[in-house]
C-alpha positions as CSV (number, residue, x, y, z in Angstrom):
1,M,43.6,-15.9,13.4
2,E,43.4,-15.6,17.5
3,P,42.5,-12.3,18.5
4,V,44.6,-11.9,21.9
5,F,43.0,-8.3,22.2
6,A,43.5,-7.5,18.4
7,L,47.4,-7.7,19.2
8,L,48.7,-10.9,17.7
9,H,49.5,-11.5,14.1
10,L,48.4,-8.0,13.7
11,V,49.4,-4.8,12.1
12,M,49.1,-2.3,14.8
13,A,48.7,1.1,13.7
14,I,49.3,2.3,17.2
15,I,49.7,6.0,16.4
16,N,51.5,7.1,19.7
17,F,49.7,9.7,21.0
18,S,50.0,10.5,24.5
19,K,49.0,13.3,27.1
20,T,50.9,13.4,30.8
21,N,48.2,15.2,32.2
22,G,46.3,13.3,34.9
23,T,47.0,10.4,37.1
24,A,49.7,7.9,35.8
25,C,50.8,4.7,36.2
26,T,54.1,3.6,36.9
27,L,55.6,0.7,34.6
28,Q,57.4,-2.5,36.3
29,G,59.5,-5.0,34.6
30,E,61.8,-4.5,31.8
31,S,61.6,-2.5,29.2
32,V,61.1,-4.0,25.5
33,Y,62.6,-2.5,22.3
34,P,61.9,-2.6,19.0
35,Q,63.5,-5.2,16.5
36,L,63.2,-2.7,13.7
37,S,62.9,0.8,14.0
38,K,63.5,4.2,11.9
39,D,62.5,7.5,13.5
40,G,60.2,9.9,11.5
41,D,57.5,13.1,12.4
42,I,54.9,10.4,12.9
43,I,55.8,6.5,14.1
44,I,53.4,3.8,13.0
45,G,54.1,0.4,15.0
46,G,53.7,-2.8,14.0
47,I,53.8,-5.9,15.9
48,F,54.4,-9.1,14.5
49,P,55.8,-13.1,15.9
50,F,59.1,-12.8,14.7
51,H,59.2,-16.2,17.2
52,S,56.8,-19.2,16.9
53,S,57.4,-20.3,20.6
54,W,58.6,-19.4,23.7
55,E,60.2,-20.6,27.1
56,I,57.6,-21.7,29.2
57,K,58.7,-20.4,32.8
58,D,57.0,-20.2,36.1
59,L,53.8,-18.2,36.3
60,S,52.6,-18.7,39.8
61,Y,52.6,-14.7,40.1
62,L,54.5,-15.3,43.4
63,V,57.7,-13.5,42.2
64,I,58.6,-11.2,39.0
65,P,58.7,-13.6,36.0
66,P,62.0,-13.4,34.5
67,P,62.3,-11.6,30.9
68,T,60.5,-14.1,28.2
69,K,63.2,-16.2,26.3
70,C,61.8,-16.8,22.4
71,M,62.4,-19.8,20.2
72,S,62.0,-20.9,16.7
73,F,62.7,-17.9,14.5
74,D,59.9,-17.2,11.7
75,F,60.9,-15.5,8.4
76,R,57.3,-14.7,7.5
77,A,57.5,-11.8,10.5
78,I,60.5,-10.2,8.2
79,Q,58.3,-10.5,5.1
80,F,55.5,-8.9,7.0
81,S,57.8,-6.1,8.5
82,Q,59.1,-5.4,5.0
83,S,55.5,-5.2,3.9
84,L,55.3,-2.7,6.2
85,I,58.2,-0.6,5.4
86,F,57.4,-0.8,2.1
87,A,54.3,1.1,2.4
88,I,56.0,3.8,4.4
89,E,59.0,4.4,2.3
90,E,56.5,4.6,-0.8
91,I,54.0,7.2,1.3
92,N,57.4,9.1,2.5
93,N,58.1,9.2,-1.2
94,S,54.8,10.7,-2.6
95,S,54.0,14.3,-3.0
96,A,50.6,13.4,-2.8
97,L,49.7,11.9,0.3
98,L,51.4,13.5,3.8
99,P,53.4,16.0,1.9
100,G,56.3,17.2,3.9
101,V,55.6,14.0,6.8
102,S,57.9,11.9,7.4
103,L,56.7,8.4,8.6
104,G,58.8,6.0,11.2
105,Y,57.9,2.9,12.6
106,K,58.8,0.5,15.3
107,I,58.4,-3.0,15.2
108,Y,58.1,-5.6,18.0
109,D,58.4,-9.0,18.4
110,T,55.3,-11.1,20.5
111,C,57.0,-14.2,20.4
112,S,53.5,-15.6,19.8
113,S,52.9,-15.0,23.5
114,T,49.7,-13.0,24.6
115,A,51.8,-11.7,27.4
116,V,54.3,-10.1,25.1
117,G,52.2,-9.0,23.1
118,V,50.2,-6.9,25.5
119,Q,53.6,-6.0,26.5
120,V,55.0,-4.4,23.4
121,A,51.7,-2.9,22.6
122,M,51.9,-0.6,25.9
123,A,55.5,0.0,24.9
124,L,54.1,1.3,21.2
125,V,51.8,3.3,23.3
126,N,54.0,4.8,26.0
127,G,57.2,4.2,24.7
128,N,59.6,2.9,27.4
129,E,59.1,5.4,29.9
130,K,58.6,4.7,33.7
131,S,55.5,6.8,33.9
132,V,52.6,5.6,31.8
133,S,49.9,7.7,30.7
134,N,46.3,7.1,31.2
135,E,45.2,9.1,28.4
136,V,46.3,7.4,25.2
137,C,44.7,6.8,21.2
138,T,45.3,3.7,19.5
139,K,43.8,2.2,16.6
140,P,44.8,-1.4,15.7
141,I,44.9,-2.4,12.1
142,S,44.9,-6.1,11.5
143,H,46.4,-7.9,8.3
144,G,45.0,-11.4,9.5
145,A,42.7,-11.5,12.4
146,T,39.6,-12.9,11.1
147,C,37.8,-13.9,14.5
148,E,34.2,-12.8,14.2
149,C,34.3,-11.7,17.9
150,L,36.4,-8.8,17.1
151,S,33.1,-7.2,14.8
152,D,31.7,-6.5,17.9
153,K,32.6,-2.8,18.4
154,R,31.1,-2.5,21.8
155,K,34.4,-4.7,23.0
156,Y,36.6,-3.6,20.2
157,P,35.4,-0.3,19.4
158,S,39.2,0.9,18.0
159,F,39.6,-2.5,16.1
160,L,39.9,-2.3,12.2
161,R,40.9,-5.1,9.7
162,T,42.0,-5.5,6.2
163,I,40.7,-8.7,5.8
164,P,37.3,-10.5,6.0
165,S,35.8,-11.7,9.0
166,D,35.4,-15.4,9.8
167,Y,31.5,-14.9,9.8
168,Y,31.6,-15.7,5.9
169,Q,34.6,-18.4,5.7
170,S,32.8,-20.6,8.6
171,R,29.7,-20.1,6.2
172,A,31.4,-20.7,2.9
173,I,33.3,-23.8,4.6
174,A,30.3,-25.6,5.6
175,E,28.8,-24.8,1.9
176,M,32.2,-26.4,0.5
177,V,31.8,-29.4,2.8
178,R,28.3,-30.1,1.7
179,H,29.1,-29.8,-2.0
180,F,31.4,-32.7,-1.5
181,G,28.6,-34.5,0.3
182,W,30.5,-35.0,3.4
183,T,27.8,-34.9,6.1
184,W,29.5,-36.6,8.3
185,V,32.3,-35.1,9.9
186,G,34.7,-34.2,12.5
187,A,36.6,-31.0,13.3
188,I,39.6,-29.6,15.8
189,R,39.5,-26.1,16.5
190,R,42.3,-23.8,18.4
191,D,40.9,-23.4,22.3
192,D,40.3,-19.6,22.0
193,D,38.3,-16.9,20.5
194,Y,39.4,-17.2,16.8
195,G,38.6,-21.3,16.7
196,N,35.6,-21.5,19.4
197,S,33.8,-18.5,17.6
198,G,34.5,-20.1,13.8
199,M,33.5,-23.4,14.7
200,A,30.6,-22.2,16.6
201,A,29.3,-20.3,13.4
202,F,30.5,-23.4,11.2
203,T,28.5,-25.8,13.2
204,E,25.3,-23.5,12.9
205,V,25.2,-23.5,9.2
206,A,26.6,-27.1,9.1
207,E,23.3,-28.3,10.6
208,Q,21.0,-26.2,8.2
209,L,22.5,-27.9,5.4
210,G,22.4,-31.5,6.7
211,I,25.8,-32.0,8.2
212,C,26.4,-33.7,11.0
213,L,29.5,-33.0,13.6
214,E,30.7,-36.4,15.2
215,Y,32.9,-34.3,17.7
216,S,34.6,-31.0,18.0
217,L,37.7,-30.6,20.0
218,P,39.6,-28.0,21.3
219,F,43.8,-27.7,21.3
220,F,46.0,-25.2,22.1
221,K,49.8,-25.2,21.7
222,T,50.4,-25.2,25.2
223,Y,48.6,-28.2,25.9
224,S,50.0,-31.1,28.1
225,Q,51.0,-34.4,26.4
226,G,48.0,-36.1,28.1
227,K,45.5,-33.8,26.5
228,V,46.9,-34.3,23.4
229,L,46.3,-38.2,23.5
230,R,43.1,-37.9,24.2
231,I,42.5,-35.7,21.5
232,I,43.9,-38.7,19.1
233,E,41.7,-41.3,21.2
234,Q,38.9,-39.5,20.5
235,I,39.7,-39.2,16.2
236,K,41.0,-42.7,16.2
237,S,37.6,-44.0,17.7
238,S,35.3,-42.1,15.6
239,T,34.1,-43.2,11.8
240,S,34.1,-39.8,10.3
241,R,36.7,-39.8,7.9
242,V,36.6,-35.7,7.2
243,I,38.5,-33.2,9.7
244,V,37.6,-29.4,9.8
245,G,40.4,-27.6,11.2
246,F,40.0,-24.1,13.2
247,V,43.7,-23.6,14.0
248,D,46.7,-22.2,12.6
249,T,50.0,-23.7,11.1
250,W,51.8,-23.6,14.5
251,D,48.9,-25.9,15.9
252,L,49.4,-28.2,13.1
253,E,53.2,-28.1,13.3
254,I,52.7,-29.7,17.0
255,L,50.0,-32.0,15.9
256,L,51.7,-33.4,12.8
257,D,54.1,-35.5,14.6
258,A,51.7,-36.9,17.2
259,F,49.3,-37.9,14.3
260,F,52.1,-39.7,12.7
261,E,53.4,-41.3,15.3
262,H,49.7,-42.4,16.0
263,N,49.2,-43.5,12.6
264,I,46.3,-40.9,12.2
265,T,46.6,-40.7,8.4
266,G,44.0,-41.0,5.1
267,Y,41.8,-38.4,6.5
268,Q,40.4,-35.7,4.3
269,W,41.5,-32.4,6.0
270,V,39.2,-28.9,5.3
271,G,41.1,-26.3,6.2
272,T,40.8,-22.1,7.2
273,E,43.2,-19.5,5.2
274,A,44.9,-19.9,8.5
275,W,47.1,-22.7,7.3
276,I,46.0,-24.0,4.0
277,F,48.0,-22.3,1.6
278,D,50.9,-21.6,4.2
279,P,54.3,-23.2,2.5
280,A,55.9,-23.7,5.4
281,L,53.5,-26.2,6.5
282,A,53.9,-28.0,3.4
283,T,57.3,-28.5,4.2
284,L,56.8,-29.7,7.7
285,D,54.2,-32.1,6.7
286,K,57.1,-34.6,5.6
287,H,54.6,-37.8,6.0
288,N,51.7,-36.2,3.5
289,I,49.2,-36.5,6.6
290,L,47.4,-33.1,4.9
291,Q,48.0,-34.4,1.3
292,G,44.6,-33.5,-0.5
293,A,43.3,-30.8,2.3
294,I,41.0,-28.4,0.6
295,G,40.2,-25.0,1.9
296,L,39.5,-21.5,1.5
297,T,42.7,-18.7,1.0
298,I,42.7,-14.9,0.3
299,P,42.5,-13.8,-3.3
300,K,45.6,-13.2,-5.0
301,T,47.0,-10.2,-5.5
302,E,50.4,-8.6,-6.9
303,V,51.9,-5.1,-5.2
304,T,54.3,-3.8,-7.6
305,G,58.0,-3.6,-6.4
306,L,56.8,-5.4,-2.9
307,K,58.7,-8.8,-4.2
308,E,61.6,-7.3,-4.9
309,F,61.9,-5.0,-1.8
310,I,61.3,-8.1,0.4
311,L,63.9,-9.8,-1.4
312,D,66.2,-6.8,-0.7
313,L,67.6,-8.0,2.7
314,D,69.8,-4.7,2.9
315,Q,66.7,-3.0,4.0
316,V,66.5,-5.4,7.0
317,K,70.5,-4.5,7.9
318,S,70.0,-1.0,8.1
319,A,66.3,-1.2,10.5
320,G,67.8,-3.9,13.0
321,S,71.1,-4.9,13.1
322,A,70.3,-7.5,16.2
323,I,67.5,-9.3,14.2
324,F,69.3,-9.1,10.8
325,T,72.0,-11.2,12.3
326,K,70.0,-14.0,14.0
327,Y,68.0,-13.7,10.5
328,W,70.9,-14.4,8.1
329,E,72.5,-17.0,10.5
330,T,69.0,-18.8,10.3
331,L,68.4,-18.6,6.9
332,F,71.8,-19.6,5.3
333,H,72.5,-22.0,8.2
334,C,75.8,-20.4,9.4
335,K,77.0,-17.9,12.3
336,Y,79.1,-14.6,12.3
337,K,81.0,-15.8,15.9
338,V,81.4,-19.5,16.0
339,E,81.2,-20.4,19.6
340,S,83.4,-23.2,21.3
341,D,80.9,-25.5,21.4
342,S,79.2,-25.5,17.9
343,E,82.6,-25.8,15.8
344,D,80.7,-27.8,12.9
345,S,78.7,-24.4,12.4
346,A,79.9,-22.6,9.0
347,L,80.8,-19.3,9.4
348,C,78.9,-16.4,7.9
349,T,80.7,-14.1,5.4
350,G,77.5,-11.7,4.6
351,Q,78.0,-12.4,0.7
352,E,75.6,-15.4,0.7
353,K,72.7,-15.0,-2.3
354,L,69.3,-16.1,-1.9
355,S,69.3,-17.2,-5.2
356,E,71.6,-20.2,-4.0
357,M,68.8,-21.1,-1.3
358,D,66.0,-23.2,-1.3
359,S,64.3,-21.7,0.9
360,T,60.5,-20.7,2.3
361,F,61.8,-17.1,2.5
362,T,61.8,-16.9,-1.3
363,D,58.4,-17.9,-1.6
364,M,55.6,-15.3,-2.6
365,S,52.7,-17.4,-1.8
366,M,51.7,-15.2,1.3
367,M,51.5,-12.2,-1.0
368,P,47.8,-11.7,0.1
369,Y,48.8,-11.1,3.5
370,F,51.7,-8.9,2.6
371,N,49.1,-6.8,0.5
372,N,46.8,-6.8,3.8
373,V,49.5,-5.2,5.8
374,Y,50.3,-2.8,2.7
375,K,46.6,-1.9,2.6
376,G,46.7,-1.0,6.3
377,V,49.5,1.0,6.2
378,Y,47.7,3.3,3.8
379,A,44.6,3.7,5.6
380,I,46.8,5.2,8.8
381,A,48.5,7.2,5.9
382,H,45.2,8.3,4.4
383,T,43.5,9.0,7.9
384,L,46.5,11.1,9.0
385,H,46.2,13.3,6.0
386,D,42.9,14.4,6.8
387,L,43.7,14.7,10.3
388,L,46.5,16.9,9.6
389,G,44.7,19.1,6.9
390,C,47.0,18.4,4.6
391,K,46.4,19.9,0.9
392,E,49.6,20.7,-1.1
393,T,51.5,20.4,2.5
394,C,50.4,19.8,5.6
395,S,49.4,22.2,8.1
396,S,51.2,20.3,11.2
397,K,53.9,17.7,11.3
398,K,52.9,17.2,15.2
399,Q,50.9,13.7,16.6
400,P,47.0,14.7,16.2
401,D,45.9,15.4,19.8
402,P,43.7,12.5,21.3
403,L,40.7,14.4,21.7
404,T,40.9,14.8,17.5
405,V,41.1,11.3,17.3
406,N,38.6,9.2,19.7
407,S,38.5,5.5,20.3
408,I,35.0,5.0,17.9
409,K,31.7,5.6,20.2
410,C,28.5,4.5,18.6
411,E,25.3,5.7,18.8
412,Q,22.1,3.8,17.3
413,C,20.3,5.6,15.4
414,Y,16.5,5.9,15.8
415,E,14.3,3.3,13.5
416,D,13.4,6.1,11.2
417,S,16.9,7.6,10.9
418,W,20.1,6.6,9.1
419,S,23.7,7.3,9.7
420,N,25.0,10.2,7.0
421,P,28.2,9.0,4.6
422,Q,30.8,10.1,7.2
423,R,29.0,8.1,10.2
424,D,29.1,10.8,12.7
425,E,25.4,12.0,12.4
426,C,22.0,10.6,12.2
427,I,19.4,11.9,9.6
428,K,16.1,11.2,8.7
429,K,15.8,8.4,6.1
430,E,14.5,8.7,3.0
431,T,10.7,7.7,2.7
432,E,9.3,6.0,-0.8
433,Y,6.0,5.0,-1.7
434,L,3.9,5.5,-5.1
435,S,3.6,9.3,-5.7
436,Y,1.7,11.2,-8.4
437,E,5.0,12.9,-9.5
438,E,6.9,10.3,-10.3
439,T,7.0,8.4,-14.0
440,M,5.4,5.2,-12.9
441,G,2.7,7.1,-10.9
442,I,2.0,9.7,-13.5
443,L,1.5,6.4,-16.0
444,L,-0.8,4.7,-14.1
445,T,-2.8,7.8,-13.3
446,A,-3.1,8.7,-16.9
447,V,-3.9,5.0,-17.9
448,S,-6.7,4.8,-15.2
449,I,-8.2,8.0,-16.0
450,I,-8.3,7.6,-19.8
451,G,-9.7,3.8,-18.9
452,A,-12.6,5.8,-17.1
453,F,-13.1,8.1,-19.9
454,L,-13.4,5.2,-22.2
455,T,-16.2,3.5,-20.2
456,L,-17.8,6.9,-19.8
457,S,-18.0,7.3,-23.9
458,I,-19.2,3.8,-24.4
459,L,-21.7,4.5,-22.0
460,V,-22.7,7.6,-24.1
461,V,-22.8,5.6,-27.1
462,F,-25.0,3.0,-25.5
463,Y,-27.5,5.7,-24.1
464,R,-27.3,7.6,-27.6
465,Y,-28.7,4.3,-29.1
466,K,-30.4,2.6,-26.3
467,D,-33.2,1.7,-28.5
468,T,-31.4,-0.1,-31.0
469,P,-32.1,-3.9,-31.3
470,I,-28.3,-4.3,-30.4
471,V,-28.4,-2.5,-26.9
472,K,-31.9,-3.9,-26.5
473,A,-30.7,-7.4,-27.4
474,H,-27.9,-7.3,-24.6
475,N,-29.8,-6.4,-21.9
476,S,-29.7,-2.2,-21.3
477,E,-30.1,-2.1,-17.8
478,L,-27.3,-4.3,-17.0
479,S,-24.9,-2.8,-19.6
480,F,-25.5,0.5,-18.0
481,L,-25.0,-1.2,-14.6
482,L,-22.0,-2.7,-15.8
483,L,-20.6,0.6,-17.3
484,F,-20.9,2.3,-14.3
485,S,-19.6,0.0,-12.1
486,L,-16.2,-0.1,-14.8
487,T,-16.0,3.6,-14.6
488,L,-15.5,3.0,-10.6
489,C,-13.3,0.1,-11.3
490,F,-10.5,2.3,-13.1
491,L,-11.1,5.1,-10.6
492,C,-10.6,3.3,-7.6
493,S,-7.3,2.6,-8.5
494,L,-6.3,6.2,-8.2
495,T,-6.7,5.6,-4.3
496,F,-4.0,3.3,-4.4
497,I,-1.5,6.1,-5.7
498,G,-0.1,8.8,-3.5
499,Q,1.3,8.9,0.3
500,P,-1.1,6.3,2.4
501,S,-3.0,7.6,5.1
502,E,-5.8,6.2,7.2
503,W,-8.7,7.1,5.3
504,S,-7.0,6.2,2.0
505,C,-5.7,2.8,3.3
506,M,-9.3,1.9,4.1
507,L,-11.0,3.2,0.7
508,R,-8.6,1.6,-1.6
509,H,-9.3,-2.0,-0.7
510,T,-12.9,-1.6,0.2
511,A,-13.6,0.4,-2.9
512,F,-11.9,-1.9,-5.0
513,G,-13.8,-5.2,-3.4
514,I,-17.2,-3.6,-3.6
515,T,-16.9,-2.3,-7.4
516,F,-15.2,-5.3,-8.9
517,V,-18.1,-7.2,-7.2
518,L,-20.7,-5.1,-8.6
519,C,-18.7,-5.6,-11.7
520,I,-18.6,-9.0,-11.5
521,S,-22.1,-9.6,-10.4
522,C,-23.5,-7.7,-14.1
523,V,-21.6,-9.5,-15.9
524,L,-23.1,-12.9,-14.1
525,G,-26.3,-11.6,-14.4
526,K,-25.9,-10.9,-18.2
527,T,-24.8,-14.4,-18.5
528,I,-27.8,-16.1,-16.5
529,V,-30.0,-14.1,-19.4
530,V,-28.3,-15.6,-22.1
531,L,-28.6,-18.8,-21.0
532,M,-32.4,-18.5,-19.6
533,A,-33.2,-16.3,-23.0
534,F,-32.4,-19.2,-25.4
535,R,-34.2,-21.7,-23.2
536,A,-37.0,-19.3,-23.3
537,T,-37.4,-19.8,-27.2
538,L,-38.2,-23.7,-26.8
539,P,-42.1,-24.3,-27.1
540,G,-43.5,-24.0,-23.7
541,S,-41.2,-22.2,-22.0
542,N,-41.6,-19.6,-19.6
543,V,-38.3,-19.6,-17.5
544,M,-37.7,-15.8,-18.3
545,K,-40.5,-14.7,-16.0
546,W,-38.4,-16.2,-13.2
547,F,-35.5,-14.0,-14.2
548,G,-37.0,-10.8,-15.7
549,P,-35.1,-7.5,-14.9
550,P,-36.6,-7.2,-11.1
551,Q,-34.8,-10.6,-10.6
552,Q,-31.6,-9.5,-12.2
553,R,-31.1,-6.4,-10.2
554,L,-32.1,-8.3,-6.9
555,S,-29.1,-10.9,-8.2
556,V,-26.8,-7.9,-8.7
557,L,-27.9,-6.4,-5.2
558,A,-27.3,-9.4,-3.2
559,F,-24.2,-10.5,-4.5
560,T,-22.9,-7.0,-4.2
561,L,-24.4,-7.0,-0.4
562,I,-22.4,-9.6,0.7
563,Q,-19.1,-7.9,0.1
564,V,-20.2,-4.9,1.5
565,I,-20.8,-7.3,4.8
566,N,-17.5,-8.1,4.3
567,C,-15.8,-4.8,4.0
568,V,-18.2,-3.6,7.3
569,I,-16.5,-6.3,9.1
570,W,-13.2,-6.1,7.9
571,L,-13.3,-2.2,9.0
572,T,-14.8,-2.7,12.1
573,I,-12.4,-5.6,13.5
574,S,-9.1,-4.8,11.9
575,P,-9.2,-2.0,9.5
576,P,-6.0,-1.2,7.2
577,F,-4.1,1.1,8.3
578,P,-0.5,3.2,7.3
579,F,2.4,1.5,8.1
580,K,6.1,2.3,8.2
581,N,8.3,-0.4,6.9
582,L,11.5,-0.2,8.0
583,K,12.8,-3.8,7.7
584,L,13.0,-4.3,3.6
585,Y,15.3,-1.5,3.4
586,K,17.9,-0.1,5.7
587,E,18.6,3.1,4.1
588,K,14.8,3.8,3.5
589,I,11.4,3.7,4.8
590,I,8.6,2.4,3.2
591,L,5.2,3.9,3.5
592,E,2.6,1.2,2.9
593,C,-1.0,0.2,4.0
594,N,-1.1,-2.9,6.2
595,V,-4.1,-4.7,5.4
596,G,-4.8,-5.2,8.6
597,S,-6.8,-8.5,9.0
598,I,-4.9,-11.1,6.5
599,I,-8.1,-13.4,6.4
600,S,-10.5,-10.3,5.3
601,F,-8.2,-9.4,3.0
602,W,-7.9,-12.3,1.2
603,G,-11.6,-13.3,2.3
604,V,-12.4,-10.2,-0.2
605,L,-10.2,-11.3,-2.8
606,G,-11.5,-14.5,-2.7
607,Y,-15.1,-13.6,-3.1
608,I,-14.2,-11.8,-6.2
609,G,-12.3,-14.7,-7.3
610,L,-15.3,-17.3,-6.6
611,L,-17.9,-15.1,-8.5
612,A,-15.5,-14.5,-11.4
613,L,-15.1,-18.5,-11.6
614,F,-18.9,-19.0,-11.6
615,C,-19.6,-16.5,-14.4
616,F,-16.9,-18.1,-16.6
617,V,-18.1,-21.3,-16.0
618,L,-21.6,-20.5,-16.9
619,A,-20.4,-18.5,-20.0
620,F,-18.2,-21.2,-21.3
621,L,-21.3,-23.4,-21.2
622,A,-23.3,-21.1,-23.0
623,R,-20.0,-20.2,-25.6
624,K,-21.9,-22.6,-28.4
625,L,-25.6,-20.9,-28.4
626,P,-25.9,-19.1,-31.9
627,D,-23.5,-16.5,-32.6
628,N,-26.1,-13.7,-33.5
629,F,-28.0,-14.3,-30.3
630,N,-25.9,-14.3,-27.5
631,E,-22.6,-12.9,-26.2
632,A,-21.5,-15.8,-24.1
633,K,-18.3,-16.2,-25.8
634,F,-17.2,-12.5,-25.2
635,I,-18.0,-13.2,-21.3
636,T,-15.8,-16.3,-21.9
637,F,-12.9,-14.1,-22.7
638,S,-13.1,-11.4,-20.7
639,M,-13.4,-13.5,-17.6
640,L,-10.5,-16.1,-19.3
641,I,-8.4,-12.6,-19.2
642,F,-10.1,-11.6,-15.4
643,C,-9.0,-14.8,-14.0
644,A,-5.3,-15.0,-15.6
645,V,-4.6,-11.6,-14.6
646,W,-5.4,-12.4,-10.9
647,I,-3.8,-15.7,-10.5
648,T,-0.6,-14.0,-11.9
649,F,-1.1,-11.3,-9.8
650,I,-0.9,-13.2,-6.2
651,P,2.8,-14.7,-6.6
652,S,4.0,-11.2,-8.0
653,Y,2.1,-9.0,-5.4
654,V,4.0,-11.3,-2.8
655,S,7.3,-11.2,-3.9
656,S,7.5,-7.4,-5.2
657,P,9.3,-5.2,-2.9
658,G,8.1,-1.9,-1.6
659,K,5.8,0.4,-3.9
660,F,6.0,-1.9,-6.5
661,T,3.4,-4.3,-4.5
662,V,1.2,-1.1,-5.1
663,A,2.2,-0.9,-8.6
664,V,1.5,-4.5,-9.4
665,E,-2.1,-4.0,-7.6
666,I,-3.0,-1.6,-9.9
667,F,-1.9,-3.2,-12.8
668,A,-4.0,-6.1,-12.0
669,I,-6.8,-4.0,-11.4
670,L,-6.3,-1.8,-14.5
671,A,-5.6,-5.1,-16.9
672,S,-8.9,-6.9,-15.8
673,S,-11.0,-3.9,-16.2
674,F,-9.6,-3.1,-19.9
675,G,-10.2,-6.9,-20.8
676,L,-14.1,-6.8,-19.6
677,L,-14.5,-3.4,-21.2
678,F,-12.9,-4.7,-24.3
679,C,-14.3,-8.1,-24.8
680,I,-17.8,-7.4,-23.9
681,F,-18.3,-3.9,-25.1
682,L,-15.9,-3.3,-27.8
683,P,-17.8,-5.8,-30.4
684,K,-21.0,-3.9,-30.0
685,C,-19.8,-0.5,-30.4
686,Y,-18.3,-1.7,-33.8
687,I,-21.7,-2.6,-34.8
688,I,-23.5,0.5,-33.6
689,V,-21.0,3.1,-35.1
690,L,-19.4,1.2,-37.9
691,K,-22.1,-0.9,-39.3
692,P,-24.9,0.2,-38.4
693,D,-26.7,-1.8,-41.0
694,K,-26.3,-5.0,-38.8
695,N,-28.0,-3.8,-36.1
696,T,-31.7,-4.6,-36.9
697,K,-33.6,-7.5,-35.6
698,K,-33.6,-9.3,-38.7
699,Q,-29.5,-9.6,-38.4
700,L,-29.8,-10.3,-34.4
701,M,-32.7,-13.2,-35.1
702,G,-31.3,-14.2,-38.8
703,K,-28.8,-17.2,-37.4
704,M,-31.4,-18.2,-34.9
705,Q,-34.2,-18.7,-37.7
706,N,-31.3,-20.8,-39.8
707,K,-30.9,-23.1,-36.9
């Protein structure tokens, strides 16, 4: 609903604090008095529209305007008022909340007028004294003001509400319209902050969802007949059959008659909570213009005892006899005092029963709004309970001092800080990184060390049996170099654990890139040796002299040197560096390594992938060579695992948040290293240690001879 400086349609939780020291203003014009009131130690104020319209007067401001004449009595204001009174009575009867302190109330009528709303707000803050204090403390709490604009704490630092902002409603309505496939729509908006702000948010989301807005027409209930006719003409000349209405009940009350008069019927209406489930509007829509309208509403809720309290009319009578008389006469269509010019009016007896009336007053479909009023009063009570130092009893019954309660002043914390739970102090944000002390860090460290230990153990076994046929046949020199590089691969994963620093960020990626290329180069060399060795067995072949040990060493050196050059260029141009990620989480800082040059980072990974793919293709081609002679099928399996791990790594790396990104990278390093270690060396260790009888030249050459 419209903000009107957060005054109209609001529960004004204005606690009547004032101090008279300092310069004071003088109140001009007529005093205003509450419609309903009750004394208490502390007064809670309420402002509701008891009337839905007012008599328009000369507002030229050349003379003092006469008092506003309110018209069209609205039953809902009585219901809202009773919700406020019900909450206050509950609190006064409670021994747990504000013990020993009695709450009173003053409830004013705004006549749905901005000017009157401001006037009665000032009356609440200052009373009806002629001297108006310039130092006051107010806390408006709204039960129905949904305008997103009111969330701006710089403009409205003291505004609070018990209803969601239109920020969410506007987006939800756009998604609902898209859900039904309505992509060509029109709109009518209330010409104030509520309608303009809500429609702007709706339009923004609608465009993103592919919804086109044919027109967006402003309207206000004080518009002239000419302006209303222009709205009618625009709707009639349009081709869209869906109308989104960011208006309220009173706006539509005026528009419905005009729509019927000009045959604006058969449209699909989409509405906001301000009017979509209002029973009064359903009664006013005699020509079913809004039939089939859909929209959003506040979730249903119940407050125990509130319905019975609202229907107990004696509460209203005791709180304000004047408003009760007008209310009773309007409700039962009678008069307590029959005037000479209205002799046809029935005389009120005071014994009329609500059960005999078919009235919107007995309709409790507005209970969610009543609950918002109820919650607003309790919010004030809990605040007072804390301010007055209440425990078993309250230390004071006086109004709190305004130095004690300030209109809210928010200060932005530095980027590396966050507000404490009380939101009165900035505290350093928690920093997060993959550390050696946490469970995940400990497990990954243990697995890395175990992998390095297993690799060194296999290296010792191979060195111990370096003169046996199986070690000699599978290129012992490249095997030793491969085991050494695998040890480095396991150990390089440790550089990814711990708080990032300049040296660790540069070391982790470059060490990983170089050691893995060294590892894959050795595997590639072994694969080429297998292919060459098989061709060397053919009559007249001398290919092995072209890929002997010197050439094998040179190929490994050349492949690795290319990666070293890549890393040197990376570290020279844009090296990795420690980085504080402040965007991923609001409440904590993620310490991570920024890779610096994205091109260099993916270039290093891409080179490893290219070598692995080349190695896999060669090993796959050599997989059907005689079993006892080659290890190509084991290399094929190892490369298959290696490629699978790193292909799944890419989406996991991109999507994992915070320290889990590092954990995913470590897991990929360890998984691919274990794959290479087990697939290539485990079968050989099995023969060397457990089946020494097969570790003979005859066994290795047997199948070859059979072939």
